[in-house]
N, C-alpha and C positions, 0 to 999 in steps of 0.2 A: 313551848315540847311535849309532848305527847309521853304519860305513863312512862315506860322506862325510859326514853330517850335520854341523853346527857348530853353538856355539849364537849370537844372536844379538847379537854385538859394539858397546859402551853403550863411547863414549866423552864424558870427565868431564875436561872443559876444567874447569883450576883458577887462577884468576887470585891475587895476591897483596893480601889480607884476612885479617882475623883469623881469620875463618870456615872460612877452609882449615885450622883440624888439626880440624874433624869431618868431612874428605874422606873418612878412612879408613872413621868409622861410616856414607858414606854410599856409601861401593865395594863391604864388604860386607854391607849391605842387600840391594847392586843384585845382587852376588852371588849369595845366595839366593835373590831369586827366578831366576836362574835365565841373569842377562846373562852374558858373559865382556867385562868391564871394563878396555882403555885408560887409563891418564892423562896428560894433556899439557898443564904447565902454560908459561906467562908468565915471562916470565925471571926476573923475582924472588918469584914463588912459592912456588920451589925456600926462601927463607928461609921458608917460614910450612907447612910439608911435614918426614915423614922420609920421605926419597924410597925411601934405600934399604927399608924399612920396608912403601910401596904393588908397591914392585916383587917384595918377597917374597911379598905375600896374592895380586895379579893375576901375575904370573908371567907379566911383560911388564915388558920395561925401560918408563922415564918418559922423556916426551920434555923435549925445553924449546930444545933447538934444531936448524936445517936442516941436513938430510945432505943429502951431498951427490948433486949427478943420476946418480951413473953409481953408488951406493949404496943397495942394494935396500932395498924396507922393510921394517922390521922389524916394526911393527903391521898384524895385522891393519883392512882394512875395513871406517869404520863403518857400522851397522842405526840407530845413531839417536843422538843429542849431546845431553848437559846443559851447559851451561856454569854453575858452580856454587866459588865464589861467583865472581859479574861486578863487577868491579869498576865503576865510575862512568868510569873514563880505557876501559875496554878494553868498553862501551857502547857509546860516545860514537865514539871509533879506527874500532868495529866500522859501526857506522851509517855511517857517513864511506866505509868502502871503509876504512880506512886500513892495511896489511897488513905493518905489521912486527917482527913477531915470530913463530915455529913457527903461535902460539893463530889469530894474530889470521887471518893464508896458509889457514890450514886455514879456520874460521870462514866466511872470504870466497867460496871458491872455494863449499863448499858451501852456502851460502846464493846465488850466481850460480848453479847448480849447482839450486840446491834441492831439493836430493837431499845426504844424510837428512834426516827430522825433527831440529831443533835447540827445544832449552827453554831460555831463555837465566834465570839466578833473579841477579837484580841482589841485591846483599846493600853495600846504602847506606843511610843515616842523614838519616830523613827529615827538613828545618827547617835538614841541611848544606849538602852537592851535591847533594842530588836535589829544593832546590829552585832549582838553577841552569835557568837557561832552556834549555839546551844537551839536558839531560839526561832532559825528557817528552818534548823534540822527537827524540831521537837512541831511545827503546824506542818511539815512534810508528811513524820510519822502518822498523824491524825490525819488526814486528810489521804492515808493511804490503810489509815482505817474504821477508811468513812465518813468520818466527821464535814462536814458541809464549813470553810472555813472560809469569812469572809473580810479580806483584812486585802485589803488597797488607801494606805496610808496618804499617796500620790494623791488620790478620791479625795479623801476624808483626811485633811491639814487639820494637829502635827500627827494626832498617836491614832490617828484610822473613828474618828469621829464622826459614829455614822448616823442620819439620820435613822428613827421608830421607824416610817414611815421607809424604807428600805430595807431595815430590818426585816419587817414582814414580809414583805415582798419577799423578800430573796428566801425570806420560811417557806410563803407558798408555794415556790416551786423547788425546794428540800423536798416534800409532800408531795406534793407531783412528779416529780424522779423519781420517788421512793416506789409510786404509785407504776407506775411504768415499768419496771424493774416484774 
């Protein structure tokens, strides 16, 4: 990198789900593609990841709590956001504009501003919570807000367990679509 050039910043928003254990692999793959990755967690997600290891890998603090308004931002601004794994709870709250934690607060703000591009990857089991009437309605609402949703549990059974390379490919497509607008 020259002078004031910087890598594009990717925020990875992590929810409390078993798939959160694969976030480090996703972070490393994104870094291999040139992303400067910052990880943000819902309050319960810290029980599913190794926070200190993610901080070592990313070189950034892993945030899960709001900062005081007088405190400086410790993370660079995002150029793109991936919400992975996105839980039933987070998808439904986000669609309704409920901002009761840091991750949802940032997602609601960015959705309202329509920037940066956001890719949500729900990890919800078909035949269980995915069949609750609120879930497909929330996915449709998020899509109508401009959020890109990668949810195809028939292709990635049983809970939409999308491989990291597929998520990154979808993210490239989302960014390209945004540039073409």
